[in-house]
N, C-alpha and C positions, 0 to 999 in steps of 0.2 A: 389422514389427508390425502386425497386423490389428487394427482397432479395431471393437468392437461398434457397432451403431447409436447405442446410448445414449452411449458414450464418444465417439463422433463429434459427437454433438449438444453434449455437454459441452464438448469442445475447441473447436468453432466458435463456441459462444456466448461462451465464456471470451475468445477473440480478439476478438469484437464488443464485449464490455463493456470489454476493454482499450483498444480505440481511444477509447471514451468517456471513459476515465480518463486519456487522454494516453499511453498505452503502445502501442508498435507491435504490429500484429495478430499477426505471427509470434512475437515475444518472448511475448506472452500465451498463445498456443496452445501454444508450446513448453513454458511453464511448466505449463499444464494437462496436457499429456501426460505430462511427467515426474512430476507430482504423482500422477496416476491410475495410473502403471506401478508394478508390483510387483516390478520389477527394474531394475537400473541399464541405461541404454540408451546406444549410442555414435552418434555424428554420422550415421553412414550410415543407421542404423535410424530415426533422427529425420527426416532428409531424405526418405527413402522413405515414412515414414508421413504426413509432412504435405505432400509433394509440392512443396517449395519448393528454391531453389538452395543448394548446400552453403555458399556464401558467406553466405547469410542465416542459415543455422543456425549457423555460426561466429560471427557477429556477435551473434546472439540469445543464444547460450550466454554469450558475453562479458559481455553486458549483465545477464543473470540471476546470472551469478557476482558482478559488481560490486555488486549489490544484496544478495547474501548468501542468495539464494533457492535456488541450485542450487551443487552442489559436484561436483568430479571425484572419481571412485573408479576403482580398478583391479581388474580380474578376473583371477584366475589363469588363465594360458594364453592371454591375449589382450593384446597390447601396446598396443592402442588405449585411448584415454581413454574412460571411461563416465561418465554423469552421473546424479545423482539430485537430487530436490527435497526440500526441507523438508517434512515430513510432518504436523507438528503445526500446526493451523490458528490456534492462539493466537500461536504463534511466527511464523508467517508473517505474520499481521497486526501484530504487533509490529515485525518487520523493515521491513515496508512503510512503517509509520507513521514509524518511526525515519529512514528513508531520505527519505521525502517532507518530513519536517520539515527535515532537514539540507540537501536540495537545493532546496526551494521557500520554506519558512517562515522559516528562519534568514537567508537573504540578503534576503527582503522586510523582515524586521524590522530588519536594519541600514540598508536604505535609508530605510525609514519613520522611523527614530530621526533619521537625518541630515536628512531633510525637515522634520521637527518643530524641529530645532535651527536649520536654515537659515530656516524660517519666521519665527522670532523676529526675525531681522534683515531680512527681506525686506519693505521698505517698500511694494512694489506688491501685496502680498497682504493681502486684507481679513481681519478677525477671524474672520468665519463660516468662511472657508476654513481658516484655521489650526486652528479647533476642529474641522473635519472630520477633517483629518489626524491631529490628537491622539486623536479619537475611534477612528480605524482602529488606530492604534498601541496604544492602551489595549486595544482588543478583540483584538487579535493577542498581546499580552503576556498578557492573561487566559487565552486558549486555551493558549498555551505553557506558562504556569505550571500550568494543570490537566492538560496532557499530562504534564508532569514528575511531578506528584502521582500520576497514575495508572499511569504506565509501570512502576513498582517493584511493583505490587499483583500477587501470584501469580494466575495464570489462573483457578484454582478461585474465589478471592474476587472477581475482576473479574466473572466469569460470574454469580455470585450477586447482585452490585451491579446488574448490567445487568438482571437478571431482576426485581429489585425495582423497577425504574424507576417504574412507575405508582404503586406504594405511597409511593414517596419523593416524588413529585410531590404526591400527596393530602396526606401528612403535612406538607409544606412550605406547604400551602395554595395550591397552584398550579391548583387547579381539578380538574375530572374528567380522569383519565388515559385515554389512548386504549384501545380494546378489544384493540389488537395486543399488549399487554403478555403476557409469557410466564406470570407467575403472578399471579393475583387473588385 
């Protein structure tokens, strides 16, 4: 597959951003390539296009499949597995948020809850330190509860809610909204 200069720039940048988000560069580039592709691609095409080892492609595809961002499809007349990425940006965002919550936030919440419970019995721990632990736990629980509330909102309504951001802030008396709001 030959990438146009713009596609190449997109794929390379997505790989760079992936590393900043804690995602392997090849995984991120592969996701970008499959997202931009208008047809299913097989592993050899992906390997040739990205110029990385076959084992790297295979491992990256497994990672993307485990996240639910890429799936295997079959093409008539070709026995090889082909791959496609989710195409709906709202669904991609939802899947990533759900997986990050499951992999990162949920285990952290479990440990934070244990620490807060242990802190009550820890005589060597000062009251201020206990309070800091409770503050982090309360903050993470609040974010988790907000996520649970928002994750069931249909994308069209969520988009409208996000676009209203600045107006909601002003309505709630939070001061002047930033000039970056989509609708004013």
